SEDO-264823 format. One record per atom (N, C-alpha, C): atom name; residue in one letter; x, y, z; residue number from 1. Coordinates in steps of 0.05 Angstrom, whole numbers, padded with zeros to 5 digits. Layout:
BEGIN
+-------+---------+--------+--------+--------+-----+
| atomo | residuo |     px |     py |     pz | num |
+-------+---------+--------+--------+--------+-----+
|    CA |       A |      X |      Y |      Z | NUM |
...
+-------+---------+--------+--------+--------+-----+
***
This chain:
BEGIN
+-------+---------+--------+--------+--------+-----+
| atomo | residuo |     px |     py |     pz | num |
+-------+---------+--------+--------+--------+-----+
|     N |       M | -00605 | -01000 | -00107 |   1 |
|    CA |       M | -00590 | -00977 | -00101 |   1 |
|     C |       M | -00560 | -00984 | -00097 |   1 |
|     N |       G | -00556 | -01006 | -00083 |   2 |
|    CA |       G | -00528 | -01014 | -00078 |   2 |
|     C |       G | -00512 | -01021 | -00102 |   2 |
|     N |       C | -00526 | -01034 | -00122 |   3 |
|    CA |       C | -00512 | -01041 | -00147 |   3 |
|     C |       C | -00503 | -01016 | -00162 |   3 |
|     N |       N | -00519 | -00995 | -00161 |   4 |
|    CA |       N | -00512 | -00971 | -00175 |   4 |
|     C |       N | -00492 | -00954 | -00159 |   4 |
|     N |       L | -00492 | -00957 | -00134 |   5 |
|    CA |       L | -00475 | -00940 | -00116 |   5 |
|     C |       L | -00447 | -00952 | -00113 |   5 |
|     N |       S | -00444 | -00978 | -00115 |   6 |
|    CA |       S | -00418 | -00990 | -00109 |   6 |
|     C |       S | -00396 | -00983 | -00129 |   6 |
|     N |       P | -00401 | -00980 | -00155 |   7 |
|    CA |       P | -00379 | -00971 | -00173 |   7 |
|     C |       P | -00369 | -00943 | -00166 |   7 |
|     N |       L | -00387 | -00925 | -00160 |   8 |
|    CA |       L | -00379 | -00898 | -00152 |   8 |
|     C |       L | -00362 | -00899 | -00127 |   8 |
|     N |       L | -00372 | -00913 | -00107 |   9 |
|    CA |       L | -00357 | -00915 | -00082 |   9 |
|     C |       L | -00330 | -00929 | -00086 |   9 |
|     N |       A | -00328 | -00949 | -00103 |  10 |
|    CA |       A | -00303 | -00962 | -00108 |  10 |
|     C |       A | -00283 | -00943 | -00121 |  10 |
|     N |       M | -00292 | -00928 | -00140 |  11 |
|    CA |       M | -00275 | -00909 | -00154 |  11 |
|     C |       M | -00264 | -00888 | -00135 |  11 |
|     N |       V | -00282 | -00876 | -00119 |  12 |
|    CA |       V | -00274 | -00855 | -00101 |  12 |
|     C |       V | -00256 | -00867 | -00079 |  12 |
|     N |       A | -00262 | -00890 | -00069 |  13 |
|    CA |       A | -00246 | -00903 | -00048 |  13 |
|     C |       A | -00218 | -00909 | -00058 |  13 |
|     N |       F | -00215 | -00915 | -00084 |  14 |
|    CA |       F | -00189 | -00921 | -00095 |  14 |
|     C |       F | -00172 | -00895 | -00097 |  14 |
|     N |       H | -00184 | -00873 | -00105 |  15 |
|    CA |       H | -00169 | -00848 | -00109 |  15 |
|     C |       H | -00166 | -00831 | -00084 |  15 |
|     N |       N | -00188 | -00828 | -00069 |  16 |
|    CA |       N | -00188 | -00811 | -00046 |  16 |
|     C |       N | -00210 | -00820 | -00026 |  16 |
|     N |       P | -00203 | -00839 | -00009 |  17 |
|    CA |       P | -00224 | -00850 |  00009 |  17 |
|     C |       P | -00235 | -00830 |  00030 |  17 |
|     N |       Q | -00220 | -00808 |  00036 |  18 |
|    CA |       Q | -00230 | -00789 |  00055 |  18 |
|     C |       Q | -00255 | -00775 |  00045 |  18 |
|     N |       L | -00259 | -00773 |  00019 |  19 |
|    CA |       L | -00282 | -00760 |  00007 |  19 |
|     C |       L | -00308 | -00774 |  00014 |  19 |
|     N |       I | -00307 | -00800 |  00017 |  20 |
|    CA |       I | -00331 | -00815 |  00024 |  20 |
|     C |       I | -00341 | -00807 |  00052 |  20 |
|     N |       V | -00322 | -00806 |  00071 |  21 |
|    CA |       V | -00329 | -00798 |  00098 |  21 |
|     C |       V | -00339 | -00769 |  00099 |  21 |
|     N |       T | -00326 | -00751 |  00083 |  22 |
|    CA |       T | -00334 | -00723 |  00082 |  22 |
|     C |       T | -00362 | -00721 |  00071 |  22 |
|     N |       A | -00367 | -00735 |  00049 |  23 |
|    CA |       A | -00394 | -00734 |  00037 |  23 |
|     C |       A | -00415 | -00746 |  00055 |  23 |
|     N |       L | -00408 | -00767 |  00069 |  24 |
|    CA |       L | -00427 | -00779 |  00088 |  24 |
|     C |       L | -00434 | -00761 |  00111 |  24 |
|     N |       M | -00413 | -00748 |  00122 |  25 |
|    CA |       M | -00418 | -00729 |  00144 |  25 |
|     C |       M | -00433 | -00704 |  00134 |  25 |
|     N |       G | -00426 | -00695 |  00111 |  26 |
|    CA |       G | -00441 | -00672 |  00099 |  26 |
|     C |       G | -00470 | -00679 |  00094 |  26 |
|     N |       T | -00475 | -00702 |  00084 |  27 |
|    CA |       T | -00502 | -00711 |  00079 |  27 |
|     C |       T | -00518 | -00714 |  00105 |  27 |
|     N |       A | -00505 | -00725 |  00125 |  28 |
|    CA |       A | -00518 | -00728 |  00151 |  28 |
|     C |       A | -00525 | -00701 |  00163 |  28 |
|     N |       M | -00507 | -00682 |  00161 |  29 |
|    CA |       M | -00512 | -00655 |  00172 |  29 |
|     C |       M | -00535 | -00641 |  00156 |  29 |
|     N |       I | -00534 | -00643 |  00130 |  30 |
|    CA |       I | -00556 | -00632 |  00113 |  30 |
|     C |       I | -00582 | -00645 |  00121 |  30 |
|     N |       F | -00582 | -00671 |  00124 |  31 |
|    CA |       F | -00607 | -00686 |  00130 |  31 |
|     C |       F | -00618 | -00678 |  00157 |  31 |
|     N |       I | -00600 | -00676 |  00177 |  32 |
|    CA |       I | -00609 | -00670 |  00204 |  32 |
|     C |       I | -00620 | -00641 |  00205 |  32 |
|     N |       C | -00605 | -00622 |  00193 |  33 |
|    CA |       C | -00614 | -00594 |  00194 |  33 |
|     C |       C | -00640 | -00590 |  00180 |  33 |
|     N |       F | -00643 | -00602 |  00156 |  34 |
|    CA |       F | -00668 | -00598 |  00141 |  34 |
|     C |       F | -00691 | -00612 |  00154 |  34 |
|     N |       S | -00686 | -00635 |  00166 |  35 |
|    CA |       S | -00708 | -00650 |  00180 |  35 |
|     C |       S | -00717 | -00634 |  00204 |  35 |
|     N |       L | -00697 | -00624 |  00219 |  36 |
|    CA |       L | -00705 | -00608 |  00243 |  36 |
|     C |       L | -00720 | -00583 |  00236 |  36 |
|     N |       S | -00712 | -00570 |  00214 |  37 |
|    CA |       S | -00726 | -00546 |  00206 |  37 |
|     C |       S | -00755 | -00553 |  00197 |  37 |
|     N |       A | -00758 | -00576 |  00185 |  38 |
|    CA |       A | -00786 | -00584 |  00178 |  38 |
|     C |       A | -00802 | -00591 |  00203 |  38 |
|     N |       M | -00789 | -00603 |  00223 |  39 |
|    CA |       M | -00804 | -00610 |  00247 |  39 |
|     C |       M | -00811 | -00586 |  00264 |  39 |
|     N |       Y | -00794 | -00566 |  00264 |  40 |
|    CA |       Y | -00800 | -00542 |  00281 |  40 |
|     C |       Y | -00815 | -00521 |  00266 |  40 |
|     N |       A | -00820 | -00524 |  00240 |  41 |
|    CA |       A | -00836 | -00505 |  00225 |  41 |
|     C |       A | -00865 | -00508 |  00232 |  41 |
|     N |       K | -00881 | -00489 |  00224 |  42 |
|    CA |       K | -00910 | -00491 |  00228 |  42 |
|     C |       K | -00920 | -00515 |  00214 |  42 |
|     N |       R | -00941 | -00527 |  00225 |  43 |
|    CA |       R | -00953 | -00550 |  00213 |  43 |
|     C |       R | -00963 | -00543 |  00184 |  43 |
|     N |       R | -00956 | -00560 |  00165 |  44 |
|    CA |       R | -00963 | -00557 |  00137 |  44 |
|     C |       R | -00950 | -00533 |  00123 |  44 |
|     N |       H | -00930 | -00522 |  00135 |  45 |
|    CA |       H | -00918 | -00498 |  00124 |  45 |
|     C |       H | -00903 | -00503 |  00097 |  45 |
|     N |       F | -00890 | -00526 |  00095 |  46 |
|    CA |       F | -00874 | -00532 |  00071 |  46 |
|     C |       F | -00888 | -00551 |  00052 |  46 |
|     N |       L | -00913 | -00558 |  00056 |  47 |
|    CA |       L | -00926 | -00577 |  00038 |  47 |
|     C |       L | -00931 | -00566 |  00010 |  47 |
|     N |       Y | -00930 | -00539 |  00007 |  48 |
|    CA |       Y | -00933 | -00528 | -00019 |  48 |
|     C |       Y | -00910 | -00535 | -00038 |  48 |
|     N |       L | -00888 | -00544 | -00027 |  49 |
|    CA |       L | -00864 | -00551 | -00043 |  49 |
|     C |       L | -00869 | -00576 | -00061 |  49 |
|     N |       G | -00889 | -00591 | -00055 |  50 |
|    CA |       G | -00894 | -00616 | -00069 |  50 |
|     C |       G | -00897 | -00612 | -00099 |  50 |
|     N |       G | -00914 | -00593 | -00107 |  51 |
|    CA |       G | -00918 | -00587 | -00136 |  51 |
|     C |       G | -00893 | -00577 | -00149 |  51 |
|     N |       M | -00879 | -00559 | -00136 |  52 |
|    CA |       M | -00854 | -00548 | -00148 |  52 |
|     C |       M | -00833 | -00569 | -00150 |  52 |
|     N |       L | -00831 | -00587 | -00130 |  53 |
|    CA |       L | -00811 | -00608 | -00131 |  53 |
|     C |       L | -00817 | -00628 | -00153 |  53 |
|     N |       G | -00842 | -00634 | -00156 |  54 |
|    CA |       G | -00850 | -00652 | -00178 |  54 |
|     C |       G | -00843 | -00640 | -00206 |  54 |
|     N |       S | -00847 | -00614 | -00208 |  55 |
|    CA |       S | -00840 | -00600 | -00233 |  55 |
|     C |       S | -00810 | -00600 | -00237 |  55 |
|     N |       A | -00795 | -00595 | -00215 |  56 |
|    CA |       A | -00766 | -00594 | -00217 |  56 |
|     C |       A | -00755 | -00622 | -00224 |  56 |
|     N |       M | -00767 | -00643 | -00214 |  57 |
|    CA |       M | -00759 | -00670 | -00221 |  57 |
|     C |       M | -00764 | -00675 | -00251 |  57 |
|     N |       S | -00786 | -00666 | -00261 |  58 |
|    CA |       S | -00792 | -00669 | -00290 |  58 |
|     C |       S | -00772 | -00653 | -00307 |  58 |
|     N |       I | -00765 | -00629 | -00298 |  59 |
|    CA |       I | -00746 | -00613 | -00313 |  59 |
|     C |       I | -00718 | -00626 | -00314 |  59 |
|     N |       L | -00710 | -00636 | -00290 |  60 |
|    CA |       L | -00684 | -00650 | -00289 |  60 |
|     C |       L | -00683 | -00675 | -00306 |  60 |
|     N |       F | -00706 | -00690 | -00306 |  61 |
|    CA |       F | -00708 | -00713 | -00323 |  61 |
|     C |       F | -00706 | -00705 | -00352 |  61 |
|     N |       T | -00719 | -00684 | -00360 |  62 |
|    CA |       T | -00719 | -00674 | -00387 |  62 |
|     C |       T | -00690 | -00666 | -00395 |  62 |
|     N |       F | -00676 | -00653 | -00378 |  63 |
|    CA |       F | -00648 | -00645 | -00383 |  63 |
|     C |       F | -00631 | -00670 | -00388 |  63 |
|     N |       R | -00634 | -00690 | -00371 |  64 |
|    CA |       R | -00618 | -00714 | -00374 |  64 |
|     C |       R | -00625 | -00729 | -00400 |  64 |
|     N |       F | -00651 | -00729 | -00406 |  65 |
|    CA |       F | -00660 | -00742 | -00431 |  65 |
|     C |       F | -00649 | -00728 | -00455 |  65 |
|     N |       L | -00650 | -00701 | -00455 |  66 |
|    CA |       L | -00640 | -00685 | -00477 |  66 |
|     C |       L | -00610 | -00690 | -00480 |  66 |
|     N |       N | -00596 | -00691 | -00459 |  67 |
|    CA |       N | -00567 | -00696 | -00460 |  67 |
|     C |       N | -00562 | -00724 | -00472 |  67 |
|     N |       F | -00578 | -00743 | -00465 |  68 |
|    CA |       F | -00575 | -00770 | -00476 |  68 |
|     C |       F | -00581 | -00770 | -00506 |  68 |
|     N |       I | -00602 | -00757 | -00514 |  69 |
|    CA |       I | -00610 | -00756 | -00542 |  69 |
|     C |       I | -00589 | -00742 | -00559 |  69 |
|     N |       M | -00579 | -00720 | -00549 |  70 |
|    CA |       M | -00559 | -00703 | -00564 |  70 |
|     C |       M | -00531 | -00716 | -00564 |  70 |
|     N |       G | -00528 | -00738 | -00551 |  71 |
|    CA |       G | -00502 | -00752 | -00551 |  71 |
|     C |       G | -00481 | -00738 | -00534 |  71 |
|     N |       G | -00490 | -00723 | -00514 |  72 |
|    CA |       G | -00472 | -00711 | -00496 |  72 |
|     C |       G | -00460 | -00684 | -00506 |  72 |
|     N |       T | -00471 | -00673 | -00528 |  73 |
|    CA |       T | -00461 | -00648 | -00538 |  73 |
|     C |       T | -00467 | -00625 | -00520 |  73 |
|     N |       L | -00488 | -00627 | -00505 |  74 |
|    CA |       L | -00496 | -00605 | -00486 |  74 |
|     C |       L | -00487 | -00612 | -00458 |  74 |
|     N |       S | -00469 | -00631 | -00455 |  75 |
|    CA |       S | -00464 | -00644 | -00429 |  75 |
|     C |       S | -00453 | -00625 | -00408 |  75 |
|     N |       A | -00436 | -00607 | -00414 |  76 |
|    CA |       A | -00422 | -00591 | -00393 |  76 |
|     C |       A | -00442 | -00575 | -00377 |  76 |
|     N |       G | -00458 | -00559 | -00391 |  77 |
|    CA |       G | -00477 | -00542 | -00377 |  77 |
|     C |       G | -00500 | -00558 | -00365 |  77 |
|     N |       L | -00511 | -00577 | -00380 |  78 |
|    CA |       L | -00534 | -00592 | -00370 |  78 |
|     C |       L | -00526 | -00610 | -00346 |  78 |
|     N |       Y | -00501 | -00620 | -00346 |  79 |
|    CA |       Y | -00492 | -00637 | -00324 |  79 |
|     C |       Y | -00490 | -00620 | -00299 |  79 |
|     N |       E | -00480 | -00596 | -00301 |  80 |
|    CA |       E | -00478 | -00578 | -00278 |  80 |
|     C |       E | -00506 | -00572 | -00266 |  80 |
|     N |       I | -00524 | -00566 | -00284 |  81 |
|    CA |       I | -00552 | -00560 | -00276 |  81 |
|     C |       I | -00564 | -00584 | -00262 |  81 |
|     N |       E | -00560 | -00608 | -00274 |  82 |
|    CA |       E | -00571 | -00632 | -00262 |  82 |
|     C |       E | -00559 | -00638 | -00235 |  82 |
|     N |       L | -00533 | -00634 | -00233 |  83 |
|    CA |       L | -00518 | -00641 | -00209 |  83 |
|     C |       L | -00526 | -00623 | -00186 |  83 |
|     N |       Y | -00523 | -00597 | -00190 |  84 |
|    CA |       Y | -00529 | -00578 | -00168 |  84 |
|     C |       Y | -00559 | -00574 | -00165 |  84 |
|     N |       G | -00574 | -00574 | -00187 |  85 |
|    CA |       G | -00603 | -00572 | -00184 |  85 |
|     C |       G | -00615 | -00596 | -00170 |  85 |
|     N |       G | -00604 | -00620 | -00176 |  86 |
|    CA |       G | -00613 | -00644 | -00163 |  86 |
|     C |       G | -00607 | -00644 | -00133 |  86 |
|     N |       L | -00583 | -00633 | -00126 |  87 |
|    CA |       L | -00576 | -00631 | -00098 |  87 |
|     C |       L | -00595 | -00613 | -00083 |  87 |
|     N |       F | -00601 | -00589 | -00094 |  88 |
|    CA |       F | -00619 | -00571 | -00081 |  88 |
|     C |       F | -00648 | -00582 | -00080 |  88 |
|     N |       M | -00655 | -00596 | -00102 |  89 |
|    CA |       M | -00682 | -00608 | -00103 |  89 |
|     C |       M | -00686 | -00629 | -00081 |  89 |
|     N |       F | -00666 | -00647 | -00078 |  90 |
|    CA |       F | -00669 | -00668 | -00058 |  90 |
|     C |       F | -00666 | -00657 | -00029 |  90 |
|     N |       M | -00652 | -00635 | -00026 |  91 |
|    CA |       M | -00651 | -00622 |  00000 |  91 |
|     C |       M | -00679 | -00611 |  00007 |  91 |
|     N |       A | -00693 | -00601 | -00013 |  92 |
|    CA |       A | -00721 | -00592 | -00008 |  92 |
|     C |       A | -00739 | -00615 | -00004 |  92 |
|     N |       Y | -00733 | -00638 | -00017 |  93 |
|    CA |       Y | -00749 | -00662 | -00013 |  93 |
|     C |       Y | -00747 | -00672 |  00015 |  93 |
|     N |       V | -00725 | -00668 |  00029 |  94 |
|    CA |       V | -00722 | -00676 |  00057 |  94 |
|     C |       V | -00742 | -00661 |  00073 |  94 |
|     N |       I | -00744 | -00635 |  00069 |  95 |
|    CA |       I | -00764 | -00619 |  00084 |  95 |
|     C |       I | -00792 | -00628 |  00077 |  95 |
|     N |       F | -00798 | -00631 |  00052 |  96 |
|    CA |       F | -00825 | -00638 |  00043 |  96 |
|     C |       F | -00833 | -00666 |  00054 |  96 |
|     N |       D | -00815 | -00685 |  00051 |  97 |
|    CA |       D | -00821 | -00713 |  00060 |  97 |
|     C |       D | -00824 | -00714 |  00090 |  97 |
|     N |       T | -00808 | -00699 |  00105 |  98 |
|    CA |       T | -00810 | -00698 |  00134 |  98 |
|     C |       T | -00837 | -00687 |  00142 |  98 |
|     N |       Q | -00846 | -00665 |  00129 |  99 |
|    CA |       Q | -00872 | -00654 |  00136 |  99 |
|     C |       Q | -00895 | -00672 |  00128 |  99 |
|     N |       M | -00892 | -00687 |  00105 | 100 |
|    CA |       M | -00912 | -00706 |  00097 | 100 |
|     C |       M | -00914 | -00729 |  00117 | 100 |
|     N |       I | -00892 | -00738 |  00128 | 101 |
|    CA |       I | -00892 | -00759 |  00148 | 101 |
|     C |       I | -00906 | -00749 |  00173 | 101 |
|     N |       I | -00901 | -00724 |  00181 | 102 |
|    CA |       I | -00914 | -00713 |  00205 | 102 |
|     C |       I | -00944 | -00711 |  00200 | 102 |
|     N |       E | -00952 | -00702 |  00176 | 103 |
|    CA |       E | -00981 | -00701 |  00170 | 103 |
|     C |       E | -00994 | -00728 |  00169 | 103 |
|     N |       D | -00980 | -00748 |  00158 | 104 |
|    CA |       D | -00990 | -00775 |  00159 | 104 |
|     C |       D | -00993 | -00786 |  00187 | 104 |
|     N |       A | -00975 | -00778 |  00205 | 105 |
|    CA |       A | -00977 | -00787 |  00233 | 105 |
|     C |       A | -01002 | -00774 |  00246 | 105 |
|     N |       Y | -01007 | -00749 |  00240 | 106 |
|    CA |       Y | -01031 | -00736 |  00251 | 106 |
|     C |       Y | -01056 | -00749 |  00240 | 106 |
|     N |       A | -01056 | -00759 |  00216 | 107 |
|    CA |       A | -01079 | -00771 |  00204 | 107 |
|     C |       A | -01081 | -00801 |  00209 | 107 |
|     N |       N | -01063 | -00811 |  00226 | 108 |
|    CA |       N | -01063 | -00840 |  00234 | 108 |
|     C |       N | -01056 | -00858 |  00210 | 108 |
|     N |       R | -01041 | -00848 |  00191 | 109 |
|    CA |       R | -01031 | -00865 |  00169 | 109 |
|     C |       R | -01001 | -00870 |  00175 | 109 |
|     N |       K | -00996 | -00892 |  00187 | 110 |
|    CA |       K | -00969 | -00898 |  00197 | 110 |
|     C |       K | -00956 | -00920 |  00180 | 110 |
|     N |       D | -00949 | -00913 |  00156 | 111 |
|    CA |       D | -00936 | -00932 |  00138 | 111 |
|     C |       D | -00905 | -00928 |  00141 | 111 |
|     N |       F | -00894 | -00941 |  00161 | 112 |
|    CA |       F | -00866 | -00936 |  00168 | 112 |
|     C |       F | -00847 | -00944 |  00146 | 112 |
|     N |       V | -00853 | -00965 |  00131 | 113 |
|    CA |       V | -00835 | -00974 |  00110 | 113 |
|     C |       V | -00834 | -00954 |  00088 | 113 |
|     N |       A | -00857 | -00944 |  00079 | 114 |
|    CA |       A | -00858 | -00924 |  00058 | 114 |
|     C |       A | -00844 | -00898 |  00066 | 114 |
|     N |       H | -00848 | -00890 |  00091 | 115 |
|    CA |       H | -00835 | -00866 |  00101 | 115 |
|     C |       H | -00805 | -00869 |  00102 | 115 |
|     N |       A | -00796 | -00892 |  00111 | 116 |
|    CA |       A | -00767 | -00897 |  00113 | 116 |
|     C |       A | -00755 | -00898 |  00085 | 116 |
|     N |       M | -00769 | -00909 |  00065 | 117 |
|    CA |       M | -00759 | -00910 |  00038 | 117 |
|     C |       M | -00757 | -00882 |  00026 | 117 |
|     N |       E | -00777 | -00865 |  00031 | 118 |
|    CA |       E | -00775 | -00838 |  00021 | 118 |
|     C |       E | -00751 | -00823 |  00031 | 118 |
|     N |       L | -00746 | -00826 |  00057 | 119 |
|    CA |       L | -00723 | -00812 |  00069 | 119 |
|     C |       L | -00697 | -00825 |  00060 | 119 |
|     N |       L | -00696 | -00851 |  00057 | 120 |
|    CA |       L | -00672 | -00865 |  00047 | 120 |
|     C |       L | -00665 | -00856 |  00019 | 120 |
|     N |       I | -00685 | -00853 |  00002 | 121 |
|    CA |       I | -00680 | -00844 | -00026 | 121 |
|     C |       I | -00669 | -00816 | -00025 | 121 |
|     N |       D | -00680 | -00798 | -00008 | 122 |
|    CA |       D | -00670 | -00771 | -00006 | 122 |
|     C |       D | -00641 | -00771 |  00004 | 122 |
|     N |       F | -00635 | -00788 |  00024 | 123 |
|    CA |       F | -00608 | -00789 |  00035 | 123 |
|     C |       F | -00588 | -00798 |  00015 | 123 |
|     N |       V | -00595 | -00819 |  00000 | 124 |
|    CA |       V | -00576 | -00830 | -00019 | 124 |
|     C |       V | -00572 | -00811 | -00043 | 124 |
|     N |       A | -00593 | -00797 | -00051 | 125 |
|    CA |       A | -00591 | -00778 | -00073 | 125 |
|     C |       A | -00573 | -00755 | -00065 | 125 |
|     N |       I | -00576 | -00745 | -00041 | 126 |
|    CA |       I | -00559 | -00723 | -00031 | 126 |
|     C |       I | -00530 | -00733 | -00029 | 126 |
|     N |       F | -00526 | -00757 | -00018 | 127 |
|    CA |       F | -00499 | -00768 | -00015 | 127 |
|     C |       F | -00485 | -00771 | -00041 | 127 |
|     N |       V | -00499 | -00782 | -00061 | 128 |
|    CA |       V | -00486 | -00786 | -00087 | 128 |
|     C |       V | -00478 | -00760 | -00100 | 128 |
|     N |       R | -00496 | -00740 | -00099 | 129 |
|    CA |       R | -00490 | -00715 | -00112 | 129 |
|     C |       R | -00468 | -00700 | -00097 | 129 |
|     N |       L | -00468 | -00701 | -00071 | 130 |
|    CA |       L | -00447 | -00689 | -00055 | 130 |
|     C |       L | -00420 | -00702 | -00060 | 130 |
|     N |       L | -00420 | -00729 | -00062 | 131 |
|    CA |       L | -00396 | -00744 | -00067 | 131 |
|     C |       L | -00385 | -00737 | -00095 | 131 |
|     N |       V | -00402 | -00734 | -00115 | 132 |
|    CA |       V | -00393 | -00727 | -00142 | 132 |
|     C |       V | -00381 | -00699 | -00142 | 132 |
|     N |       I | -00395 | -00680 | -00128 | 133 |
|    CA |       I | -00385 | -00653 | -00127 | 133 |
|     C |       I | -00357 | -00652 | -00113 | 133 |
|     N |       L | -00354 | -00666 | -00091 | 134 |
|    CA |       L | -00329 | -00666 | -00077 | 134 |
|     C |       L | -00307 | -00679 | -00093 | 134 |
|     N |       T | -00314 | -00701 | -00107 | 135 |
|    CA |       T | -00294 | -00714 | -00124 | 135 |
|     C |       T | -00285 | -00696 | -00147 | 135 |
|     N |       R | -00304 | -00683 | -00160 | 136 |
|    CA |       R | -00296 | -00665 | -00181 | 136 |
|     C |       R | -00279 | -00642 | -00171 | 136 |
|     N |       N | -00285 | -00631 | -00148 | 137 |
|    CA |       N | -00269 | -00609 | -00137 | 137 |
|     C |       N | -00241 | -00619 | -00130 | 137 |
|     N |       A | -00239 | -00643 | -00119 | 138 |
|    CA |       A | -00213 | -00654 | -00113 | 138 |
|     C |       A | -00196 | -00659 | -00138 | 138 |
|     N |       E | -00209 | -00668 | -00159 | 139 |
|    CA |       E | -00195 | -00672 | -00184 | 139 |
|     C |       E | -00185 | -00646 | -00196 | 139 |
|     N |       R | -00202 | -00625 | -00195 | 140 |
|    CA |       R | -00193 | -00599 | -00205 | 140 |
|     C |       R | -00170 | -00588 | -00189 | 140 |
|     N |       K | -00171 | -00591 | -00163 | 141 |
|    CA |       K | -00149 | -00582 | -00146 | 141 |
|     C |       K | -00123 | -00597 | -00152 | 141 |
|     N |       R | -00125 | -00623 | -00156 | 142 |
|    CA |       R | -00102 | -00639 | -00163 | 142 |
|     C |       R | -00090 | -00630 | -00190 | 142 |
|     N |       E | -00107 | -00625 | -00210 | 143 |
|    CA |       E | -00098 | -00616 | -00236 | 143 |
|     C |       E | -00084 | -00588 | -00234 | 143 |
|     N |       E | -00095 | -00570 | -00218 | 144 |
|    CA |       E | -00082 | -00544 | -00214 | 144 |
|     C |       E | -00055 | -00547 | -00201 | 144 |
|     N |       E | -00052 | -00565 | -00182 | 145 |
|    CA |       E | -00026 | -00570 | -00169 | 145 |
|     C |       E | -00006 | -00581 | -00189 | 145 |
|     N |       R | -00015 | -00599 | -00206 | 146 |
|    CA |       R |  00003 | -00610 | -00227 | 146 |
|     C |       R |  00012 | -00589 | -00246 | 146 |
|     N |       R | -00006 | -00571 | -00254 | 147 |
|    CA |       R |  00001 | -00549 | -00272 | 147 |
|     C |       R |  00022 | -00531 | -00259 | 147 |
|     N |       K |  00019 | -00525 | -00234 | 148 |
|    CA |       K |  00037 | -00507 | -00220 | 148 |
|     C |       K |  00065 | -00521 | -00217 | 148 |
|     N |       E |  00065 | -00547 | -00213 | 149 |
|    CA |       E |  00091 | -00561 | -00211 | 149 |
|     C |       E |  00106 | -00561 | -00238 | 149 |
|     N |       R |  00091 | -00562 | -00260 | 150 |
|    CA |       R |  00104 | -00562 | -00286 | 150 |
|     C |       R |  00117 | -00535 | -00293 | 150 |
|     N |       Q |  00106 | -00514 | -00282 | 151 |
|    CA |       Q |  00116 | -00488 | -00289 | 151 |
|     C |       Q |  00139 | -00479 | -00273 | 151 |
+-------+---------+--------+--------+--------+-----+
***
């Protein structure tokens, strides 16, 4: 994970280091809120999300694969779907994984390492997508300011 994450962090830190802190705080707030909602919900209330999230993961993988096969010709729309759809999907995964961990605890299956890895993957996936969204928005804002200065 670190090998794949470091080039993104280096690029963002070079151009706008505040975005890393903003994305980290946003991810932490999303993670805390969704985990708390899963903990305070009725027992097994969100476990139905597992099938839908698996299907969503397959669809997003198919979109990325199609974009790769087509040579990026469909990239604008598919990238937006993958970026925002992936963000919402992993937000739902936080709820699902938290409730699965609670259910495993009730069933005396206490695999702490696997549970920690599931939540870490969710956290990193949300962080990366949020960082990309914030970076793209900052670039668009900077481009608009440059256009206004030229006129």
